[in-house]
MOPAC internal coordinates of N, CA, C and O (Angstrom, degrees):
PM7 1SCF
backbone

  N    0.0000 0     0.00 0     0.00 0    0    0    0
  C    1.4490 1     0.00 0     0.00 0    1    0    0
  C    1.5164 1   108.39 1     0.00 0    2    1    0
  O    1.2310 1   121.44 1   -47.59 1    3    2    1
  N    1.2868 1   114.84 1   132.41 1    3    2    1
  C    1.4627 1   118.35 1  -179.87 1    5    3    2
  C    1.5262 1   109.83 1   -89.66 1    6    5    3
  O    1.2310 1   121.53 1   -11.14 1    7    6    5
  N    1.3245 1   114.69 1   168.86 1    7    6    5
  C    1.4600 1   120.01 1  -179.37 1    9    7    6
  C    1.5216 1   112.43 1   -61.21 1   10    9    7
  O    1.2310 1   120.12 1   146.65 1   11   10    9
  N    1.3247 1   117.38 1   -33.35 1   11   10    9
  C    1.4612 1   121.37 1   179.38 1   13   11   10
  C    1.5208 1   111.99 1   -67.73 1   14   13   11
  O    1.2310 1   120.67 1   142.50 1   15   14   13
  N    1.3433 1   116.33 1   -37.50 1   15   14   13
  C    1.4643 1   119.80 1   178.83 1   17   15   14
  C    1.5234 1   111.24 1   -69.10 1   18   17   15
  O    1.2310 1   120.43 1   140.80 1   19   18   17
  N    1.3221 1   116.79 1   -39.20 1   19   18   17
  C    1.4599 1   120.95 1   178.11 1   21   19   18
  C    1.5311 1   109.70 1   -63.20 1   22   21   19
  O    1.2310 1   120.67 1   136.04 1   23   22   21
  N    1.3096 1   116.32 1   -43.96 1   23   22   21
  C    1.4683 1   120.65 1   179.11 1   25   23   22
  C    1.5222 1   110.35 1   -61.75 1   26   25   23
  O    1.2310 1   120.39 1   141.48 1   27   26   25
  N    1.3247 1   116.86 1   -38.52 1   27   26   25
  C    1.4633 1   121.24 1   179.10 1   29   27   26
  C    1.5274 1   110.64 1   -64.86 1   30   29   27
  O    1.2310 1   120.05 1   137.37 1   31   30   29
  N    1.3440 1   117.51 1   -42.63 1   31   30   29
  C    1.4605 1   121.20 1   177.97 1   33   31   30
  C    1.5293 1   111.29 1   -65.59 1   34   33   31
  O    1.2310 1   120.72 1   139.01 1   35   34   33
  N    1.3193 1   116.23 1   -40.99 1   35   34   33
  C    1.4696 1   120.15 1   178.27 1   37   35   34
  C    1.5235 1   109.91 1   -63.44 1   38   37   35
  O    1.2310 1   120.40 1   135.70 1   39   38   37
  N    1.3172 1   116.84 1   -44.30 1   39   38   37
  C    1.4695 1   120.94 1   179.38 1   41   39   38
  C    1.5265 1   110.72 1   -62.34 1   42   41   39
  O    1.2310 1   120.05 1   136.08 1   43   42   41
  N    1.3307 1   117.50 1   -43.92 1   43   42   41
  C    1.4635 1   121.36 1   179.04 1   45   43   42
  C    1.5261 1   110.77 1   -62.81 1   46   45   43
  O    1.2310 1   120.18 1   139.30 1   47   46   45
  N    1.3255 1   117.26 1   -40.70 1   47   46   45
  C    1.4645 1   121.36 1   179.86 1   49   47   46
  C    1.5229 1   110.72 1   -65.45 1   50   49   47
  O    1.2310 1   120.58 1   134.65 1   51   50   49
  N    1.3158 1   116.49 1   -45.35 1   51   50   49
  C    1.4674 1   120.38 1  -179.63 1   53   51   50
  C    1.5196 1   110.47 1   -63.51 1   54   53   51
  O    1.2310 1   119.74 1   136.47 1   55   54   53
  N    1.3128 1   118.11 1   -43.53 1   55   54   53
  C    1.4651 1   120.98 1   178.79 1   57   55   54
  C    1.5281 1   111.23 1   -64.26 1   58   57   55
  O    1.2310 1   120.13 1   140.64 1   59   58   57
  N    1.3231 1   117.36 1   -39.36 1   59   58   57
  C    1.4717 1   120.74 1   178.37 1   61   59   58
  C    1.5221 1   110.67 1   -64.04 1   62   61   59
  O    1.2310 1   120.53 1   134.20 1   63   62   61
  N    1.3165 1   116.59 1   -45.80 1   63   62   61
  C    1.4704 1   120.14 1   179.35 1   65   63   62
  C    1.5240 1   111.25 1   -64.07 1   66   65   63
  O    1.2310 1   120.02 1   138.19 1   67   66   65
  N    1.3208 1   117.56 1   -41.81 1   67   66   65
  C    1.4612 1   120.62 1  -179.82 1   69   67   66
  C    1.5261 1   111.11 1   -65.10 1   70   69   67
  O    1.2310 1   120.37 1   139.06 1   71   70   69
  N    1.3229 1   116.90 1   -40.94 1   71   70   69
  C    1.4662 1   120.75 1   178.78 1   73   71   70
  C    1.5249 1   110.82 1   -65.30 1   74   73   71
  O    1.2310 1   120.53 1   136.43 1   75   74   73
  N    1.3267 1   116.59 1   -43.57 1   75   74   73
  C    1.4663 1   120.68 1   178.59 1   77   75   74
  C    1.5222 1   110.57 1   -62.67 1   78   77   75
  O    1.2310 1   120.28 1   135.28 1   79   78   77
  N    1.3121 1   117.07 1   -44.72 1   79   78   77
  C    1.4696 1   120.75 1   179.35 1   81   79   78
  C    1.5276 1   110.88 1   -61.87 1   82   81   79
  O    1.2310 1   120.40 1   138.10 1   83   82   81
  N    1.3176 1   116.85 1   -41.90 1   83   82   81
  C    1.4611 1   120.15 1   179.99 1   85   83   82
  C    1.5208 1   110.84 1   -63.45 1   86   85   83
  O    1.2310 1   120.02 1   137.33 1   87   86   85
  N    1.3283 1   117.58 1   -42.67 1   87   86   85
  C    1.4660 1   120.56 1  -179.97 1   89   87   86
  C    1.5241 1   111.56 1   -66.35 1   90   89   87
  O    1.2310 1   120.35 1   139.08 1   91   90   89
  N    1.3197 1   116.93 1   -40.92 1   91   90   89
  C    1.4616 1   120.54 1  -179.83 1   93   91   90
  C    1.5258 1   110.12 1   -66.57 1   94   93   91
  O    1.2310 1   120.16 1   136.62 1   95   94   93
  N    1.3239 1   117.29 1   -43.38 1   95   94   93
  C    1.4627 1   120.53 1  -176.42 1   97   95   94
  C    1.5204 1   112.83 1   -72.53 1   98   97   95
  O    1.2310 1   119.82 1   160.21 1   99   98   97
  N    1.3304 1   117.95 1   -19.79 1   99   98   97
  C    1.4668 1   119.87 1   176.13 1  101   99   98
  C    1.5246 1   112.17 1   -82.87 1  102  101   99
  O    1.2310 1   120.02 1   165.89 1  103  102  101
  N    1.3034 1   117.56 1   -14.11 1  103  102  101
  C    1.4559 1   122.25 1  -178.10 1  105  103  102
  C    1.5157 1   112.03 1   -86.76 1  106  105  103
  O    1.2310 1   120.52 1    13.51 1  107  106  105
  N    1.3355 1   116.61 1  -166.49 1  107  106  105
  C    1.4630 1   121.79 1  -178.67 1  109  107  106
  C    1.5251 1   113.40 1   -59.79 1  110  109  107
  O    1.2310 1   120.76 1   145.20 1  111  110  109
  N    1.3252 1   116.15 1   -34.80 1  111  110  109
  C    1.4565 1   119.37 1   179.21 1  113  111  110
  C    1.5255 1   110.91 1   -64.52 1  114  113  111
  O    1.2310 1   120.63 1   137.72 1  115  114  113
  N    1.3194 1   116.41 1   -42.28 1  115  114  113
  C    1.4587 1   120.43 1   178.17 1  117  115  114
  C    1.5158 1   112.37 1   -66.01 1  118  117  115
  O    1.2310 1   120.51 1   141.32 1  119  118  117
  N    1.3226 1   116.63 1   -38.68 1  119  118  117
  C    1.4670 1   120.25 1   178.34 1  121  119  118
  C    1.5280 1   110.86 1   -65.47 1  122  121  119
  O    1.2310 1   120.66 1   138.08 1  123  122  121
  N    1.3196 1   116.35 1   -41.92 1  123  122  121
  C    1.4657 1   119.95 1   177.98 1  125  123  122
  C    1.5224 1   110.57 1   -64.75 1  126  125  123
  O    1.2310 1   120.43 1   139.00 1  127  126  125
  N    1.3057 1   116.78 1   -41.00 1  127  126  125
  C    1.4575 1   120.93 1   177.77 1  129  127  126
  C    1.5284 1   110.70 1   -63.20 1  130  129  127
  O    1.2310 1   120.35 1   139.04 1  131  130  129
  N    1.3222 1   116.94 1   -40.96 1  131  130  129
  C    1.4625 1   121.01 1   177.80 1  133  131  130
  C    1.5152 1   112.10 1   -62.53 1  134  133  131
  O    1.2310 1   120.69 1   136.71 1  135  134  133
  N    1.3307 1   116.29 1   -43.29 1  135  134  133
  C    1.4684 1   119.39 1   177.92 1  137  135  134
  C    1.5196 1   110.76 1   -63.37 1  138  137  135
  O    1.2310 1   120.95 1   140.67 1  139  138  137
  N    1.3253 1   115.79 1   -39.33 1  139  138  137
  C    1.4609 1   120.40 1  -178.77 1  141  139  138
  C    1.5323 1   110.52 1   -65.63 1  142  141  139
  O    1.2310 1   120.60 1   137.36 1  143  142  141
  N    1.3149 1   116.45 1   -42.64 1  143  142  141
  C    1.4653 1   120.56 1  -179.50 1  145  143  142
  C    1.5201 1   111.77 1   -70.71 1  146  145  143
  O    1.2310 1   120.39 1   146.11 1  147  146  145
  N    1.3363 1   116.86 1   -33.89 1  147  146  145
  C    1.4603 1   120.50 1  -178.74 1  149  147  146
  C    1.5213 1   111.84 1   -78.59 1  150  149  147
  O    1.2310 1   119.93 1   161.64 1  151  150  149
  N    1.3020 1   117.73 1   -18.36 1  151  150  149
  C    1.4638 1   120.90 1  -176.88 1  153  151  150
  C    1.5143 1   108.65 1    91.47 1  154  153  151
  O    1.2310 1   120.70 1   -72.06 1  155  154  153
  N    1.2897 1   116.27 1   107.94 1  155  154  153
  C    1.4615 1   122.37 1  -175.74 1  157  155  154
  C    1.5207 1   109.67 1   -74.03 1  158  157  155
  O    1.2310 1   120.44 1   -63.75 1  159  158  157
  N    1.3425 1   116.77 1   116.25 1  159  158  157
  C    1.4635 1   120.93 1  -179.05 1  161  159  158
  C    1.5219 1   111.14 1   -64.55 1  162  161  159
  O    1.2310 1   120.22 1   143.75 1  163  162  161
  N    1.3293 1   117.19 1   -36.25 1  163  162  161
  C    1.4574 1   119.85 1   179.37 1  165  163  162
  C    1.5248 1   110.49 1   -62.05 1  166  165  163
  O    1.2310 1   120.74 1   141.00 1  167  166  165
  N    1.2990 1   116.20 1   -39.00 1  167  166  165
  C    1.4619 1   120.10 1   179.49 1  169  167  166
  C    1.5262 1   110.35 1   -66.68 1  170  169  167
  O    1.2310 1   120.31 1   138.68 1  171  170  169
  N    1.3247 1   117.01 1   -41.32 1  171  170  169
  C    1.4736 1   120.48 1   178.90 1  173  171  170
  C    1.5271 1   110.50 1   -62.79 1  174  173  171
  O    1.2310 1   120.57 1   137.01 1  175  174  173
  N    1.3258 1   116.51 1   -42.99 1  175  174  173
  C    1.4698 1   120.18 1   178.88 1  177  175  174
  C    1.5202 1   110.68 1   -64.33 1  178  177  175
  O    1.2310 1   120.59 1   139.68 1  179  178  177
  N    1.3125 1   116.48 1   -40.32 1  179  178  177
  C    1.4648 1   120.02 1   179.57 1  181  179  178
  C    1.5259 1   110.81 1   -64.02 1  182  181  179
  O    1.2310 1   120.47 1   138.98 1  183  182  181
  N    1.3197 1   116.71 1   -41.02 1  183  182  181
  C    1.4702 1   120.40 1   178.05 1  185  183  182
  C    1.5181 1   110.26 1   -63.06 1  186  185  183
  O    1.2310 1   120.15 1   137.40 1  187  186  185
  N    1.3358 1   117.32 1   -42.60 1  187  186  185
  C    1.4719 1   120.24 1   178.62 1  189  187  186
  C    1.5245 1   111.47 1   -61.56 1  190  189  187
  O    1.2310 1   120.35 1   137.84 1  191  190  189
  N    1.3361 1   116.94 1   -42.16 1  191  190  189
  C    1.4693 1   120.15 1   178.58 1  193  191  190
  C    1.5306 1   110.62 1   -64.15 1  194  193  191
  O    1.2310 1   120.42 1   137.92 1  195  194  193
  N    1.3204 1   116.81 1   -42.08 1  195  194  193
  C    1.4655 1   120.04 1   179.50 1  197  195  194
  C    1.5248 1   111.51 1   -65.39 1  198  197  195
  O    1.2310 1   120.45 1   141.49 1  199  198  197
  N    1.3269 1   116.75 1   -38.51 1  199  198  197
  C    1.4663 1   119.58 1   177.26 1  201  199  198
  C    1.5254 1   110.83 1   -64.02 1  202  201  199
  O    1.2310 1   120.24 1   139.73 1  203  202  201
  N    1.3372 1   117.14 1   -40.27 1  203  202  201
  C    1.4632 1   120.74 1   178.37 1  205  203  202
  C    1.5264 1   110.43 1   -64.17 1  206  205  203
  O    1.2310 1   120.48 1   137.28 1  207  206  205
  N    1.3330 1   116.69 1   -42.72 1  207  206  205
  C    1.4650 1   120.05 1   178.40 1  209  207  206
  C    1.5187 1   111.10 1   -64.74 1  210  209  207
  O    1.2310 1   120.03 1   141.55 1  211  210  209
  N    1.3244 1   117.55 1   -38.45 1  211  210  209
  C    1.4535 1   121.20 1   178.61 1  213  211  210
  C    1.5222 1   110.44 1   -64.57 1  214  213  211
  O    1.2310 1   119.85 1   138.23 1  215  214  213
  N    1.3199 1   117.89 1   -41.77 1  215  214  213
  C    1.4645 1   121.64 1   178.18 1  217  215  214
  C    1.5292 1   110.64 1   -63.08 1  218  217  215
  O    1.2310 1   120.44 1   136.66 1  219  218  217
  N    1.3300 1   116.76 1   -43.34 1  219  218  217
  C    1.4676 1   120.57 1   178.80 1  221  219  218
  C    1.5319 1   110.22 1   -63.22 1  222  221  219
  O    1.2310 1   120.32 1   137.98 1  223  222  221
  N    1.3158 1   117.00 1   -42.02 1  223  222  221
  C    1.4613 1   120.88 1   179.00 1  225  223  222
  C    1.5252 1   110.98 1   -63.80 1  226  225  223
  O    1.2310 1   120.64 1   139.53 1  227  226  225
  N    1.3280 1   116.37 1   -40.47 1  227  226  225
  C    1.4667 1   119.98 1   177.96 1  229  227  226
  C    1.5273 1   110.82 1   -63.03 1  230  229  227
  O    1.2310 1   120.11 1   140.03 1  231  230  229
  N    1.3200 1   117.40 1   -39.97 1  231  230  229
  C    1.4618 1   120.49 1   178.05 1  233  231  230
  C    1.5223 1   111.25 1   -65.55 1  234  233  231
  O    1.2310 1   120.55 1   138.33 1  235  234  233
  N    1.3250 1   116.55 1   -41.67 1  235  234  233
  C    1.4656 1   119.94 1   178.68 1  237  235  234
  C    1.5227 1   111.21 1   -64.17 1  238  237  235
  O    1.2310 1   120.55 1   139.52 1  239  238  237
  N    1.3282 1   116.55 1   -40.48 1  239  238  237
  C    1.4586 1   120.81 1   178.90 1  241  239  238
  C    1.5322 1   110.31 1   -63.78 1  242  241  239
  O    1.2310 1   120.30 1   136.22 1  243  242  241
  N    1.3200 1   117.04 1   -43.78 1  243  242  241
  C    1.4635 1   120.13 1   178.79 1  245  243  242
  C    1.5184 1   110.83 1   -61.87 1  246  245  243
  O    1.2310 1   120.48 1   139.47 1  247  246  245
  N    1.3228 1   116.69 1   -40.53 1  247  246  245
  C    1.4621 1   121.11 1   178.69 1  249  247  246
  C    1.5407 1   109.99 1   -63.98 1  250  249  247
  O    1.2310 1   120.53 1   134.79 1  251  250  249
  N    1.3240 1   116.59 1   -45.21 1  251  250  249
  C    1.4617 1   120.36 1  -179.74 1  253  251  250
  C    1.5289 1   110.86 1   -63.93 1  254  253  251
  O    1.2310 1   120.53 1   140.61 1  255  254  253
  N    1.3210 1   116.59 1   -39.39 1  255  254  253
  C    1.4647 1   119.23 1   178.42 1  257  255  254
  C    1.5286 1   111.01 1   -63.50 1  258  257  255
  O    1.2310 1   120.36 1   139.75 1  259  258  257
  N    1.3174 1   116.91 1   -40.25 1  259  258  257
  C    1.4737 1   119.51 1   178.41 1  261  259  258
  C    1.5219 1   111.09 1   -65.58 1  262  261  259
  O    1.2310 1   120.41 1   140.29 1  263  262  261
  N    1.3324 1   116.83 1   -39.71 1  263  262  261
  C    1.4650 1   120.72 1  -178.99 1  265  263  262
  C    1.5330 1   111.76 1   -69.35 1  266  265  263
  O    1.2310 1   120.25 1   144.16 1  267  266  265
  N    1.3185 1   117.14 1   -35.84 1  267  266  265
  C    1.4608 1   121.05 1  -175.48 1  269  267  266
  C    1.5262 1   113.46 1   -89.43 1  270  269  267
  O    1.2310 1   119.89 1   169.10 1  271  270  269
  N    1.3001 1   117.82 1   -10.90 1  271  270  269
  C    1.4579 1   120.63 1  -178.80 1  273  271  270
  C    1.5257 1   109.56 1   -67.39 1  274  273  271
  O    1.2310 1   120.17 1   -37.06 1  275  274  273
  N    1.3311 1   117.27 1   142.94 1  275  274  273
  C    1.4653 1   119.40 1   178.22 1  277  275  274
  C    1.5280 1   109.67 1   -65.03 1  278  277  275
  O    1.2310 1   120.86 1   -32.35 1  279  278  277
  N    1.3047 1   115.97 1   147.65 1  279  278  277
  C    1.4680 1   118.60 1  -178.73 1  281  279  278
  C    1.5244 1   110.85 1   -65.02 1  282  281  279
  O    1.2310 1   121.22 1   -35.50 1  283  282  281
  N    1.2767 1   115.28 1   144.50 1  283  282  281
  C    1.4649 1   121.18 1   177.96 1  285  283  282
  C    1.5177 1   107.38 1   -85.99 1  286  285  283
  O    1.2310 1   120.19 1   -57.25 1  287  286  285
  N    1.3386 1   117.25 1   122.75 1  287  286  285
  C    1.4657 1   117.96 1  -178.57 1  289  287  286
  C    1.5327 1   109.98 1   -66.13 1  290  289  287
  O    1.2310 1   121.86 1   -42.04 1  291  290  289
  N    1.2923 1   114.05 1   137.96 1  291  290  289
  C    1.4679 1   117.70 1   179.21 1  293  291  290
  C    1.5145 1   108.69 1   -88.44 1  294  293  291
  O    1.2310 1   121.11 1   -40.01 1  295  294  293
  N    1.2936 1   115.47 1   139.99 1  295  294  293
  C    1.4629 1   120.87 1   178.95 1  297  295  294
  C    1.5205 1   108.62 1  -103.52 1  298  297  295
  O    1.2310 1   121.02 1   -42.64 1  299  298  297
  N    1.3046 1   115.65 1   137.36 1  299  298  297
  C    1.4696 1   117.49 1  -179.84 1  301  299  298
  C    1.5169 1   110.08 1   -65.89 1  302  301  299
  O    1.2310 1   121.07 1   -37.10 1  303  302  301
  N    1.2942 1   115.55 1   142.90 1  303  302  301
  C    1.4633 1   120.95 1   179.07 1  305  303  302
  C    1.5185 1   109.08 1   -95.43 1  306  305  303
  O    1.2310 1   121.19 1   -44.44 1  307  306  305
  N    1.2597 1   115.32 1   135.56 1  307  306  305
  C    1.4688 1   120.58 1   176.50 1  309  307  306
  C    1.5111 1   109.62 1  -101.74 1  310  309  307
  O    1.2310 1   121.34 1   -65.67 1  311  310  309
  N    1.2836 1   115.03 1   114.33 1  311  310  309
  C    1.4654 1   118.63 1   176.42 1  313  311  310
  C    1.5185 1   107.28 1   -87.40 1  314  313  311
  O    1.2310 1   120.81 1   -59.56 1  315  314  313
  N    1.2456 1   116.06 1   120.44 1  315  314  313
  C    1.4229 1   115.57 1  -171.95 1  317  315  314
  C    1.4210 1   116.91 1  -128.29 1  318  317  315
  O    1.2310 1   120.10 1   180.00 1  319  318  317

């Protein structure tokens, strides 16, 4: 194989790979990858909603724990 034939095979391989990559990236996979790289706004909004729900649940749990806790006996104070 001469140097010219090797260069031709390398060029054909590079063009094939570039064409395949372009076709794949223009399809659904490329669109999903683009959304992922850009930062999906829907995902950010969903995380914010989940964080708000988690905070509300934590507040409700704290309230329930206070309500269900046994009363603390009061000790008489001695003024002396």
